[in-house]
DRENPA-3360 file (N, C-alpha, C; in nm, 2 decimals, always signed):
BEGIN
1 = AYTLDIDD = +3.42/-3.03/-0.86/+3.44/-2.95/-0.98/+3.50/-3.04/-1.09 ~ +3.47/-3.01/-1.21/+3.53/-3.08/-1.32/+3.62/-2.98/-1.39 ~ +3.75/-3.02/-1.42/+3.84/-2.93/-1.49/+3.88/-2.99/-1.63 ~ +3.90/-2.90/-1.72/+3.94/-2.94/-1.85/+4.06/-2.86/-1.89 ~ +4.17/-2.93/-1.93/+4.30/-2.86/-1.97/+4.27/-2.81/-2.12 ~ +4.28/-2.68/-2.14/+4.24/-2.63/-2.27/+4.35/-2.59/-2.36 ~ +4.47/-2.59/-2.31/+4.58/-2.54/-2.40/+4.71/-2.62/-2.38 ~ +4.71/-2.74/-2.32/+4.82/-2.82/-2.30/+4.94/-2.75/-2.22;
9 = EGDELILG = +4.92/-2.64/-2.17/+5.02/-2.57/-2.09/+4.97/-2.55/-1.94 ~ +4.86/-2.62/-1.91/+4.82/-2.62/-1.77/+4.70/-2.53/-1.74 ~ +4.67/-2.43/-1.82/+4.55/-2.35/-1.79/+4.43/-2.44/-1.81 ~ +4.33/-2.41/-1.72/+4.21/-2.50/-1.72/+4.08/-2.42/-1.72 ~ +3.98/-2.48/-1.77/+3.84/-2.44/-1.75/+3.78/-2.52/-1.65 ~ +3.71/-2.46/-1.55/+3.66/-2.54/-1.43/+3.51/-2.51/-1.43 ~ +3.43/-2.62/-1.42/+3.29/-2.62/-1.40/+3.26/-2.68/-1.26 ~ +3.18/-2.60/-1.18/+3.16/-2.65/-1.05/+3.02/-2.63/-1.00;
17 = VATRLNGW = +2.99/-2.70/-0.89/+2.86/-2.69/-0.82/+2.89/-2.67/-0.67 ~ +2.83/-2.57/-0.61/+2.85/-2.54/-0.47/+2.72/-2.56/-0.40 ~ +2.73/-2.62/-0.28/+2.61/-2.62/-0.19/+2.65/-2.56/-0.06 ~ +2.55/-2.51/+0.01/+2.57/-2.44/+0.14/+2.46/-2.47/+0.23 ~ +2.49/-2.52/+0.35/+2.39/-2.54/+0.45/+2.35/-2.40/+0.51 ~ +2.23/-2.39/+0.56/+2.18/-2.26/+0.61/+2.16/-2.15/+0.51 ~ +2.16/-2.20/+0.38/+2.12/-2.10/+0.27/+2.22/-1.99/+0.26 ~ +2.18/-1.89/+0.19/+2.26/-1.76/+0.17/+2.21/-1.66/+0.27;
25 = GIQSEAAS = +2.17/-1.70/+0.39/+2.13/-1.61/+0.49/+1.98/-1.58/+0.47 ~ +1.91/-1.66/+0.39/+1.77/-1.64/+0.37/+1.69/-1.72/+0.47 ~ +1.61/-1.66/+0.55/+1.54/-1.73/+0.65/+1.44/-1.83/+0.59 ~ +1.42/-1.94/+0.65/+1.33/-2.05/+0.61/+1.40/-2.14/+0.51 ~ +1.52/-2.11/+0.46/+1.59/-2.20/+0.37/+1.70/-2.27/+0.44 ~ +1.70/-2.41/+0.44/+1.80/-2.49/+0.51/+1.92/-2.51/+0.42 ~ +1.91/-2.49/+0.29/+2.02/-2.51/+0.20/+2.01/-2.43/+0.08 ~ +2.12/-2.41/+0.00/+2.12/-2.34/-0.12/+2.22/-2.40/-0.22;
33 = AALDARYR = +2.21/-2.37/-0.34/+2.30/-2.43/-0.44/+2.34/-2.32/-0.55 ~ +2.46/-2.34/-0.60/+2.51/-2.24/-0.71/+2.59/-2.32/-0.81 ~ +2.59/-2.27/-0.93/+2.68/-2.32/-1.03/+2.79/-2.22/-1.06 ~ +2.91/-2.26/-1.10/+3.01/-2.17/-1.14/+3.10/-2.22/-1.25 ~ +3.15/-2.13/-1.33/+3.24/-2.16/-1.44/+3.36/-2.06/-1.42 ~ +3.48/-2.12/-1.42/+3.60/-2.04/-1.40/+3.71/-2.08/-1.50 ~ +3.80/-1.98/-1.52/+3.92/-2.00/-1.60/+4.04/-1.99/-1.50 ~ +4.12/-2.09/-1.50/+4.24/-2.09/-1.40/+4.37/-2.08/-1.48;
41 = NYFGTEEV = +4.44/-1.98/-1.45/+4.57/-1.95/-1.51/+4.68/-1.97/-1.41 ~ +4.78/-2.06/-1.44/+4.89/-2.09/-1.35/+5.01/-2.00/-1.38 ~ +5.09/-1.98/-1.27/+5.21/-1.90/-1.28/+5.31/-1.98/-1.19 ~ +5.43/-2.00/-1.24/+5.54/-2.07/-1.16/+5.60/-2.19/-1.22 ~ +5.67/-2.27/-1.14/+5.74/-2.39/-1.19/+5.64/-2.50/-1.21 ~ +5.70/-2.62/-1.26/+5.62/-2.74/-1.28/+5.56/-2.79/-1.14 ~ +5.64/-2.78/-1.04/+5.59/-2.84/-0.91/+5.51/-2.74/-0.82 ~ +5.57/-2.62/-0.80/+5.51/-2.52/-0.71/+5.46/-2.40/-0.80;
49 = KTFLELGI = +5.33/-2.37/-0.79/+5.28/-2.26/-0.87/+5.16/-2.19/-0.80 ~ +5.14/-2.07/-0.84/+5.03/-2.00/-0.80/+4.93/-2.00/-0.91 ~ +4.80/-1.96/-0.88/+4.70/-1.96/-0.98/+4.60/-1.85/-0.95 ~ +4.54/-1.80/-1.06/+4.44/-1.70/-1.06/+4.32/-1.76/-1.13 ~ +4.20/-1.75/-1.07/+4.08/-1.80/-1.13/+3.98/-1.68/-1.14 ~ +3.93/-1.66/-1.26/+3.83/-1.56/-1.29/+3.71/-1.64/-1.35 ~ +3.59/-1.60/-1.30/+3.47/-1.67/-1.35/+3.34/-1.61/-1.31 ~ +3.24/-1.69/-1.32/+3.10/-1.65/-1.29/+3.04/-1.74/-1.19;
57 = LAPVYPIL = +2.98/-1.69/-1.09/+2.90/-1.76/-0.99/+2.75/-1.74/-1.02 ~ +2.67/-1.84/-1.02/+2.53/-1.83/-1.04/+2.45/-1.90/-0.94 ~ +2.40/-1.84/-0.83/+2.31/-1.91/-0.74/+2.19/-1.95/-0.81 ~ +2.14/-2.08/-0.79/+2.03/-2.13/-0.87/+1.91/-2.17/-0.77 ~ +1.94/-2.19/-0.65/+1.84/-2.23/-0.55/+1.87/-2.17/-0.42 ~ +1.78/-2.10/-0.35/+1.64/-2.09/-0.38/+1.61/-1.96/-0.47 ~ +1.70/-1.88/-0.49/+1.68/-1.75/-0.56/+1.79/-1.74/-0.67 ~ +1.76/-1.70/-0.79/+1.85/-1.69/-0.90/+1.93/-1.56/-0.90;
65 = GAGPKVNL = +2.05/-1.57/-0.94/+2.14/-1.45/-0.95/+2.27/-1.49/-1.03 ~ +2.35/-1.39/-1.05/+2.48/-1.42/-1.12/+2.57/-1.30/-1.09 ~ +2.71/-1.34/-1.10/+2.81/-1.23/-1.07/+2.95/-1.29/-1.08 ~ +3.05/-1.20/-1.07/+3.18/-1.24/-1.08/+3.24/-1.32/-0.96 ~ +3.33/-1.41/-0.99/+3.40/-1.49/-0.89/+3.55/-1.48/-0.92 ~ +3.63/-1.45/-0.81/+3.78/-1.44/-0.83/+3.84/-1.52/-0.71 ~ +3.94/-1.61/-0.75/+4.01/-1.69/-0.65/+4.16/-1.68/-0.68 ~ +4.24/-1.68/-0.57/+4.39/-1.69/-0.58/+4.43/-1.81/-0.50;
73 = GLQYDFTR = +4.53/-1.88/-0.55/+4.57/-2.00/-0.48/+4.71/-2.04/-0.50 ~ +4.76/-2.14/-0.43/+4.89/-2.20/-0.44/+4.87/-2.35/-0.46 ~ +4.95/-2.41/-0.55/+4.94/-2.55/-0.58/+5.08/-2.62/-0.58 ~ +5.09/-2.74/-0.52/+5.21/-2.81/-0.53/+5.18/-2.95/-0.59 ~ +5.24/-2.98/-0.71/+5.22/-3.10/-0.78/+5.33/-3.20/-0.74 ~ +5.29/-3.32/-0.69/+5.39/-3.42/-0.66/+5.43/-3.49/-0.79 ~ +5.34/-3.51/-0.88/+5.37/-3.56/-1.01/+5.27/-3.48/-1.11 ~ +5.28/-3.51/-1.24/+5.19/-3.46/-1.33/+5.04/-3.51/-1.31;
81 = GYGIYCAA = +5.03/-3.62/-1.24/+4.90/-3.68/-1.21/+4.83/-3.63/-1.09 ~ +4.89/-3.58/-0.99/+4.82/-3.53/-0.87/+4.90/-3.42/-0.80 ~ +4.83/-3.34/-0.72/+4.89/-3.24/-0.64/+4.79/-3.19/-0.53 ~ +4.83/-3.10/-0.45/+4.75/-3.04/-0.35/+4.74/-2.89/-0.37 ~ +4.64/-2.83/-0.32/+4.62/-2.69/-0.34/+4.55/-2.62/-0.23 ~ +4.57/-2.49/-0.21/+4.48/-2.41/-0.12/+4.44/-2.29/-0.20 ~ +4.33/-2.24/-0.17/+4.28/-2.12/-0.25/+4.19/-2.04/-0.16 ~ +4.18/-1.91/-0.19/+4.08/-1.82/-0.12/+4.03/-1.72/-0.23;
89 = GFSTAFGR = +3.91/-1.68/-0.21/+3.85/-1.59/-0.31/+3.72/-1.52/-0.26 ~ +3.66/-1.45/-0.35/+3.54/-1.38/-0.32/+3.45/-1.38/-0.44 ~ +3.32/-1.37/-0.42/+3.23/-1.36/-0.53/+3.11/-1.27/-0.49 ~ +3.05/-1.22/-0.60/+2.93/-1.14/-0.58/+2.82/-1.19/-0.67 ~ +2.70/-1.17/-0.64/+2.59/-1.21/-0.73/+2.47/-1.11/-0.72 ~ +2.41/-1.08/-0.83/+2.30/-0.98/-0.83/+2.19/-1.05/-0.91 ~ +2.07/-1.00/-0.90/+1.95/-1.05/-0.96/+1.84/-1.05/-0.86 ~ +1.78/-1.16/-0.84/+1.68/-1.17/-0.73/+1.74/-1.18/-0.59;
97 = IQLFSFDA = +1.88/-1.20/-0.59/+1.95/-1.21/-0.47/+2.07/-1.11/-0.49 ~ +2.11/-1.05/-0.38/+2.23/-0.97/-0.38/+2.33/-1.03/-0.28 ~ +2.44/-1.08/-0.33/+2.52/-1.17/-0.25/+2.67/-1.12/-0.26 ~ +2.74/-1.12/-0.14/+2.88/-1.10/-0.14/+2.94/-1.20/-0.05 ~ +3.03/-1.29/-0.10/+3.08/-1.40/-0.03/+3.23/-1.42/-0.04 ~ +3.29/-1.47/+0.07/+3.43/-1.51/+0.08/+3.43/-1.66/+0.09 ~ +3.53/-1.72/+0.03/+3.55/-1.87/+0.05/+3.69/-1.90/+0.05 ~ +3.72/-2.02/+0.11/+3.85/-2.08/+0.12/+3.84/-2.23/+0.09;
105 = ALGLHLRW = +3.95/-2.29/+0.03/+3.94/-2.43/+0.00/+4.08/-2.49/+0.01 ~ +4.08/-2.62/+0.06/+4.20/-2.70/+0.05/+4.16/-2.83/-0.03 ~ +4.25/-2.87/-0.11/+4.20/-2.99/-0.19/+4.31/-3.07/-0.26 ~ +4.27/-3.18/-0.32/+4.35/-3.27/-0.39/+4.32/-3.26/-0.54 ~ +4.41/-3.24/-0.62/+4.39/-3.22/-0.77/+4.44/-3.34/-0.84 ~ +4.35/-3.42/-0.90/+4.39/-3.54/-0.97/+4.37/-3.52/-1.12 ~ +4.46/-3.57/-1.20/+4.46/-3.56/-1.35/+4.47/-3.69/-1.41 ~ +4.39/-3.71/-1.52/+4.40/-3.83/-1.60/+4.45/-3.79/-1.73;
113 = Q = +4.55/-3.87/-1.78/+4.62/-3.83/-1.91/+4.54/-3.90/-2.03;
% end
């Protein structure tokens, strides 16, 4: 995912690509792909903070759809340049596909000044 600091106070716009093996449960599809755009709002201190992400998930292969995505997470920043985080959320999509999905992530957050 690519993040962009939009207000110099830590809130971010996130653009992402998700892939999934075994498709979205559609038989004969070995993989699927989706795009997402999210706004992340932080709450807490400089080092330890929680965040809320609100956005849109759009499956693009093999079937098109779009719907809301919501994530909650916890982040610890070692410095202003990097930190670790964990997040969990859910998303839905409607269109040619009807999707309800839960997800979880652990990651490293790197920032360039």
